[in-house]
C-alpha positions, 0 to 999 in steps of 0.5 A: 328259905332265908334271904340276905338281900332285900329290894324294897319299894317305898310306897305301899310296902314300907310307907303307907302313903296312899291315903296321903297321896290321895288327899294331895291329889284331891287338894290339887283337883280342888285348885281347879274346882274339880272333885273326885271320890276318895276311893276312886282316886285311891284306886287309880293312884295304886295303878299309877299317877299317870292313870289317876291324872288320865282319869281325873285331870287329863286336860290340865297340862301342869297337873302332875307338877302341882300334884307332886308339890302338894304331895311333898307337903303332905308327906312331911310326916311320913307314916310307916306301916307297922313293923316296917322299921323293925324288919329293916333293922332285923335284916341288917342285924342278921347280916342282910342288906336292904336296897330301895328302888323308887320312882320318886326323885331325891325327895325320897331321901328326905322321906326316909330321913324323916321316917328314921330308916335311911341307915338301914339301906345299903343303896337307894335308887331314885328316878334321878339315877335315870333308869326307866320306871318299873316294871323295867328291870334296869334299876334291878340289873344295876343293883345286881351288877354294882352291889354284887347282889346274890340273886339266889338270896335276894327278895324283891318286895312290892305292893 
């Protein structure tokens, strides 16, 4: 079956960010004289940032803010999965549309620009749009309503 509209998640599908995010998390822990095994942090972050914080820094009130600042520094050079840019381009060339739904804030736009893939997206939804985090369907329903997605020809990608 061919699809025309693709809704992408960024981290873990297009952007190979878990290595970098884990390094940033460990660097933030180090600021508080704490350590954690790389794989344990990596696995927790794949569930969610809240899960990782709950496991490794539940008593540090400003940990999330400091971690996100550290992560932003580490994401200055985003690394796409092999073939990601080519598949986005192919979808557009063949008349399809790409959409992005991210729980990240406006900094996701900088990441997309640095990875040189912004032009391949019809619309980008970030946390600043005010929708509840996935798995809530709010952001997807917004795209269906406001971009006239044909749900029979749409595919949602996620890690």
